[in-house]
N, C-alpha and C positions, 0 to 999 in steps of 0.2 A: 358475482363477486369480482370487483377489480382488479386489474394487473399487480397492481401495487401490493393489494394483500396477498396474492396469491405470491408473490415473491418475497414477502417478508416470511410467509409460512416456510416455503424454500428456503431458504436461509438458515432459518433454525435448524433444519430437519437435517439439512446436508452439514451445516457444521458441528450437530452434535455425533452424527456419523465418520465425518472425517476426525473429530477429537477421539474416538473410540477406535479404530482402523491404527489411528496413526501414533495412539500414548505411547509403544513402545519406543517409534524414531521422538518423539517427545523428551520423554526420558533421558535416551542417548544423550541426544544433543544438548541437553539440561547440565547433566553429570558435567561432560566436554566439556560444556562454557566453564563451569565452576571449576575444574582440577585446574584447566588453563590459566585462569585467569583471577584476579580480584575484583570482586564487584557481584552485582546482582547479575539473575540469570536475564529476567526480562526487563527489557531496556523501556522504560514510558517516555511519550512524548506529547505535550501537547498540539492538536491537530484540530484547523476550524472542520467542522460536521454538518447534518443538516441544519440549513438556516444560518450559518456561518456560527452556529454555536460551537463551542470549544468542550474537548474533550481528551481524554488520553488514551493515546493508540498503545498497543503492545506488541511487541519485537522481540525477539530472543536476542539478546547482545551482541552486537559481530565487532564492536572494537571496545576501546581498552577505555575505563571509567575520566570521563571527562573532554572524548574525545573534538565535542562540538565548539568546545573553546576556540579551534585552530581553524574552524571552517565550517560551513553545511555539507558542502561537494566533498564525496571520496572519491580519488580520482584513481588511474593505475600504479599500482605499486606503494597505495598508500600503507603508511608503517602505522600508521592509529589501526587496522583491523587487524584482528588477531587470526592465527592461523586456523581457529572452528571457524572465524567470521569470515575468512575467504569463503570456506565453502559452502555454509549456508546461504549468503546470501549468491554465490552463484548459481547454486541450487534452489535459491527462493525460499527455502526452509526457513529462513528468521522470517517470513509473513505469517505463520502459522500460529501464530496464538494471537492471531486478529481474529481468529474464528469466536474468543470470548468474546472481542470486542461484536462480534454480530450478532452473537446470542444475547448480549447485555442490552442490543438495541443500538448503538453506536455505529455500525457499520452494514455494510451490506457483499454479498460474495461480487458482484456487478457494479460499477458505478465509479464516478471521479475519483483518482486519488485523491484522501484526505491531504489538504496541503499544510505547511505550517503556518502558524498564527502569526507569524512577519516574512516568510517569504514564501512564493517569491515577492510579494509586498502586503501591506498590511488589508484588510479586510475592507477598508475604508477609499484604498485604494483601487479598489475593484470596478469597471465600468457596470451599471446595469443590465447590460448583454453578458457580459463575465458572470455577474452574481445566478446567473439562472442554472451555472452550476452548480449551488447550491440547493438546490431546490428538490434533490433527493440526497438519498444516504450516499457517502462516501464508500467506495467499494475495495474489494482485494486487489481487483484488475479492474480496468474498463479500458474505453475505444481507444485514448492516448495511448495505453499502455502497448497495443496491441499495434499499434503505428510508430514505432518508433522508440518509446518510452524511454529513457532517459537522453539519448539524443539531441532529442525536439525542443526547440525553443517553448519557455513556458507561456507566449501568447496563444502559439499554434494549437499544445497540448490545451489549454484551456476555451478555443475554438471545439476541439476534437471533445469535450465534457461538452459543452453546450447543443454542439450537434446529438450526442449521445440524450443529454435529457428533452431532446426535443420529439425523439423517437424512441421513445422508451418501449420496448416490448419485447414477450417471450423469444421471439425472434433472435431479435437482436441481440440480448443477454446470452442466448445461446451459439450463436456466430464469436462474440467473444469469449465464452468459454472455453470454446475449442481452438481458438485462433491462441489464445494462453497459454494451453496445456504446450502448442506446438514451439512457442516460445521458450515455454521452459526448458523442453526436453532438450531444445538447439542451445540453452543457455547465452540468448542474445539480448545486447541491449541491455545488459544489470549494471554498467560502471559509467559513471557519468564520463563524457568526453569532451567538456568543458564547462565553462559558464554558458548557463542556459537562462537566466531569469532577465535578459533583457527583453524591452518592450521594444 
């Protein structure tokens, strides 16, 4: 059996376990979001997935409704982020609903983070080398995220993504998983430090 098939099996099993174990946390966060501000608990957004296909990613809503109209990036002290939103972003709890994306088959636990359909640039503007990043399912975390996350320019992030795809293995995924745990516990690199979309 190829690692890609094993990876899919692991994704589904671990995501189901994660949803069951974290259900109390998910429920409390959902209630807190609903109590604090008007709008849906779950934020849905179109992203580019496997082979550049568009899918809707799920996150806990951490900003006021319509926040994207004021720009893509969150900055330090961003007034659009709710109080609950600040906490779930800092702890990465806002990403937990992506377990559902994984079970649906849109995503994997480890892989390149799914990009917006228009940002950092449209699919047609990616070079053939950069498009290699779309040869695997996007992930909740990835090689670029453990090498700087939001402070890294997009061209460099994509280089990390391509490197990951070319070297895909169980050992690589385990390495990224544990590096991610350390990053989350340290609450590092989870706020944009400036414009990172320049080529």
